C-alpha positions in Angstrom: 226.9 146.6 -112.6 228.8 146.2 -115.8 228.7 148.9 -118.4 226.3 148.6 -121.4 229.3 147.9 -123.7 230.4 145.1 -121.6 227.2 143.5 -121.2 226.8 143.6 -124.9 230.0 142.0 -125.4 229.2 139.2 -123.1 226.0 138.4 -125.2 227.9 138.5 -128.4 230.6 136.2 -127.1 228.0 133.8 -125.7 226.5 133.4 -129.1 223.1 134.7 -128.1 222.6 137.1 -130.8 223.6 135.0 -134.1 221.5 136.9 -136.6 222.5 140.3 -135.3 223.5 142.2 -138.2 224.4 145.7 -136.9 224.3 147.5 -133.6 224.9 151.3 -132.8 224.3 152.4 -129.4 225.0 156.2 -128.3 224.6 158.2 -125.1 224.3 161.7 -125.4 226.1 161.4 -128.8 228.8 159.5 -127.6 229.3 156.0 -129.4 229.3 153.3 -126.6 228.9 150.3 -129.2 229.2 149.9 -132.6 229.2 146.3 -134.0 228.5 144.6 -137.3 228.0 141.0 -138.0 227.2 138.5 -141.1 224.5 136.4 -142.2 221.8 135.7 -144.7 219.7 138.9 -145.5 217.0 139.9 -147.7 215.5 143.1 -149.4 211.8 142.5 -148.3 211.2 139.2 -150.2 214.4 139.1 -152.4 217.3 137.1 -151.1 220.6 139.1 -151.0 222.7 136.0 -150.0 225.3 135.8 -147.3 226.2 139.6 -146.4 229.1 140.8 -144.5 228.0 144.1 -142.9 229.9 147.2 -142.1 229.2 150.7 -141.4 228.4 151.6 -145.0 225.9 148.7 -145.6 222.3 149.6 -146.0 219.7 147.2 -144.3 216.1 146.8 -144.4 214.5 148.6 -141.4 211.0 147.1 -142.3 208.4 148.5 -140.1 210.6 151.1 -138.8 209.8 152.7 -142.0 206.3 153.3 -140.4 207.8 155.6 -137.9 209.8 157.4 -140.5 206.6 158.1 -142.3 205.1 159.7 -139.1 208.1 162.0 -139.0 207.5 163.0 -142.8 203.8 163.6 -142.0 204.8 166.2 -139.4 207.1 168.1 -141.8 204.3 167.9 -144.4 201.9 169.2 -141.9 204.2 172.2 -141.1 204.7 173.0 -144.8 200.8 173.0 -145.4 201.0 170.0 -147.7 198.7 167.5 -145.9 195.7 168.0 -143.6 195.4 167.8 -139.8 195.3 164.2 -138.6 191.5 164.8 -137.5 190.6 165.1 -141.3 188.4 162.6 -143.2 190.8 159.8 -144.6 188.7 158.6 -147.3 188.1 162.1 -148.6 191.7 162.3 -149.5 191.1 159.6 -152.2 188.4 161.3 -154.3 189.2 158.9 -157.2 187.1 156.5 -155.4 183.6 158.3 -155.4 181.9 155.1 -154.3 183.9 155.0 -151.2 183.8 158.6 -150.5 180.0 158.3 -150.6 180.0 155.2 -148.2 178.6 156.4 -144.9 180.0 153.6 -143.2 183.6 155.0 -144.0 182.7 158.6 -143.4 183.9 158.6 -139.9 187.5 157.4 -140.6 190.3 159.9 -140.2 193.9 160.2 -140.8 194.6 159.9 -137.1 192.9 156.3 -137.2 195.5 155.5 -139.8 198.3 156.9 -137.8 197.2 155.1 -134.7 196.2 151.8 -136.3 192.6 152.0 -135.0 190.9 152.0 -138.3 188.7 149.0 -137.3 188.8 147.4 -140.9 189.4 143.8 -141.5 193.0 143.4 -141.7 195.6 140.6 -140.5 199.1 140.8 -140.4 199.6 138.0 -137.7 200.8 135.5 -140.4 204.3 135.7 -141.9 205.1 138.1 -144.5 205.5 135.4 -147.1 201.7 134.8 -147.8 198.9 136.7 -149.2 197.0 135.5 -146.3 198.9 138.4 -144.7 196.9 141.6 -145.5 200.0 143.6 -146.3 201.2 141.2 -148.8 197.6 140.8 -150.3 197.6 144.7 -150.8 200.7 144.7 -152.7 199.4 141.9 -155.0 196.0 143.9 -155.5 195.7 146.2 -158.7 195.3 149.4 -156.5 196.9 149.3 -153.2 195.1 152.3 -151.9 191.5 151.1 -152.8 192.2 147.8 -151.4 192.8 149.2 -148.1 189.9 151.8 -148.1 187.4 149.0 -149.2 188.2 146.5 -146.5 185.0 145.5 -144.5 184.3 147.7 -141.5 184.4 145.4 -138.5 184.4 147.6 -135.4 184.3 151.1 -134.4 187.3 153.1 -135.4 189.4 154.6 -132.5 188.7 152.0 -130.0 191.3 149.3 -130.4 194.6 149.0 -131.8 195.1 146.4 -134.7 198.6 146.5 -136.6 197.9 147.7 -140.2 200.4 148.5 -142.8 197.5 149.8 -145.0 197.2 152.7 -142.9 200.8 153.6 -143.5 200.2 153.2 -147.1 197.4 155.7 -147.1 199.5 158.0 -145.0 202.5 157.6 -147.2 200.2 158.2 -150.2 198.7 161.5 -148.7 202.2 162.8 -148.0 203.4 162.1 -151.8 200.4 163.8 -153.2 200.5 166.8 -151.1 204.3 167.1 -151.8 203.9 166.6 -155.5 206.8 163.9 -155.5 207.5 160.5 -154.3 207.6 159.5 -150.7 211.4 158.7 -151.1 212.3 162.1 -152.7 210.3 164.1 -150.2 212.2 162.1 -147.5 215.6 162.9 -149.1 214.9 166.5 -149.3 213.2 167.4 -146.0 214.7 164.8 -143.5 217.6 162.8 -144.9 219.7 165.4 -146.5 219.1 167.8 -143.5 220.5 165.3 -141.2 223.4 164.5 -143.3 222.1 161.0 -144.4 223.2 160.6 -148.0 222.9 156.9 -148.7 219.5 155.3 -148.3 217.0 153.3 -150.5 213.3 152.9 -150.6 212.2 149.6 -152.1 209.2 150.2 -154.6 206.3 148.1 -155.6 205.7 146.9 -159.1 204.3 150.2 -160.0 207.3 152.2 -158.9 205.8 153.7 -155.8 207.7 153.3 -152.5 206.5 151.0 -150.0 205.6 153.1 -147.1 205.1 150.4 -144.4 208.4 148.6 -144.8 210.5 149.4 -147.8 213.1 151.7 -146.1 216.7 150.7 -146.1 219.4 152.8 -143.8 222.5 152.3 -142.3 222.6 151.6 -138.5 224.4 154.7 -137.8 221.9 157.0 -139.8 219.1 155.1 -137.9 220.6 156.1 -134.7 221.1 159.9 -136.1 217.3 159.8 -136.7 216.6 158.8 -133.2 219.0 161.6 -131.8 217.1 164.0 -133.6 213.8 162.9 -131.9 215.6 163.1 -128.8 216.9 166.7 -129.6 213.3 167.9 -130.2 213.5 167.7 -134.0 216.4 170.0 -134.5 214.2 172.4 -136.5 213.7 169.5 -139.1 210.7 167.9 -137.5 208.5 170.5 -135.6 208.9 169.9 -131.8 205.1 170.3 -131.5 204.6 167.4 -133.9 207.0 165.3 -131.9 205.0 165.9 -128.8 201.8 164.7 -130.5 203.3 161.8 -132.2 204.8 160.4 -129.2 201.7 160.9 -126.8 200.3 157.6 -125.8 197.0 157.3 -127.7 196.0 153.6 -127.8 196.9 151.2 -125.1 198.5 147.8 -126.5 199.4 146.2 -123.1 200.5 147.1 -119.6 202.5 150.2 -119.6 202.7 150.0 -123.4 200.8 152.2 -125.7 201.0 153.6 -129.4 201.1 157.1 -130.5 201.4 157.9 -134.2 203.3 155.0 -135.6 205.6 155.0 -132.6 205.6 152.5 -129.5 205.8 154.2 -126.1 206.6 152.4 -122.8 204.7 154.5 -120.3 206.4 153.3 -117.3 209.0 155.2 -115.6 211.3 156.3 -117.2 209.2 156.6 -120.4 210.9 154.9 -123.2 210.1 155.2 -127.2 210.6 152.5 -129.8 210.2 151.8 -133.4 210.0 148.1 -134.5 210.5 146.1 -137.6 210.2 142.5 -138.7 213.4 140.5 -138.3 214.4 142.6 -135.1 214.9 146.0 -136.8 214.8 148.4 -133.7 215.2 152.2 -132.8 214.9 152.5 -129.3 215.3 155.7 -127.4 215.6 156.5 -123.6 215.3 160.2 -123.2 216.0 159.9 -119.5 219.7 158.7 -120.4 220.1 160.3 -123.7 220.3 156.8 -124.9 219.8 155.9 -128.6 219.9 152.1 -129.7 219.7 151.2 -133.3 219.6 147.6 -134.4 219.5 145.7 -137.6 218.9 141.8 -137.7 218.0 138.8 -139.7 215.4 137.0 -137.5 212.9 137.6 -140.3 209.3 136.4 -139.6 210.4 135.1 -136.2 208.0 137.2 -134.1 210.1 136.3 -131.0 213.3 138.3 -132.6 215.8 136.6 -130.5 218.9 138.0 -131.4 217.5 141.8 -130.9 215.6 140.6 -127.8 218.9 139.3 -126.2 220.9 142.6 -127.0 218.1 144.9 -125.8 217.8 142.9 -122.6 221.7 143.5 -122.0 221.2 147.0 -122.7 218.0 147.8 -120.6 219.5 146.4 -117.5 220.4 149.7 -116.0 
């Protein structure tokens, strides 16, 4: 069987990944593949034009941001800055006394936000270009936290996974409040700088608040470094105990596929772990091989993510 680097090269030669912007594949720290492309790119909804990517180019990681937020929550929990996941969710926002007093929301916990099982009326199944998408509607609302917390309760929490960037928004807000600084500042101090990651951006909303669900911009190499840190048990940066909790399958999504705390888990053998983002952004971890794959791509609002799918299919043939 061909090696990973040969299979990836075959995909690229065949033009099967036309919107691949960046790819870093490492096994036990050794670089197997590092590739950069070119194409139209965006910072969330803002067009950046045609970009020629290289190792220094920052790229939206979109909803991979959510998985980074989960890492930050674990660090903040260790530092005593945030409550345990089982704590009440609405109670963390006492500025909304009407919602705090609403008995129909009293059962919601931070864990429900981390597992996307809030049971609220929320829909991100349409493209992220319209306020018919709940995440876009949240950003258009006068108060993003209130917008999420007051969504109608449509089903029992904790029972069914329903994709919800609003939950990440609340978790990010809880971290920032506990840390006494912005999510981006906290991330720089406790995660990125300890990992040697100097260059990053966290896109903000109109109010200057970092967009927790999708605003992070990283270099593929640095995204891979975050993955290696997870495989290495946190390196004393993220508590190993939190990683165990974060990566425990908590709600079933599909056959042999589950969700933990803002991370996807392939529960087959061998177990694999992933963080996914719109456009084909991906952080893929195979602990059995010490394999880390970081992908950035430009298939925005194409839920099939063909470029990333082609590359990952080649990588996972082992």
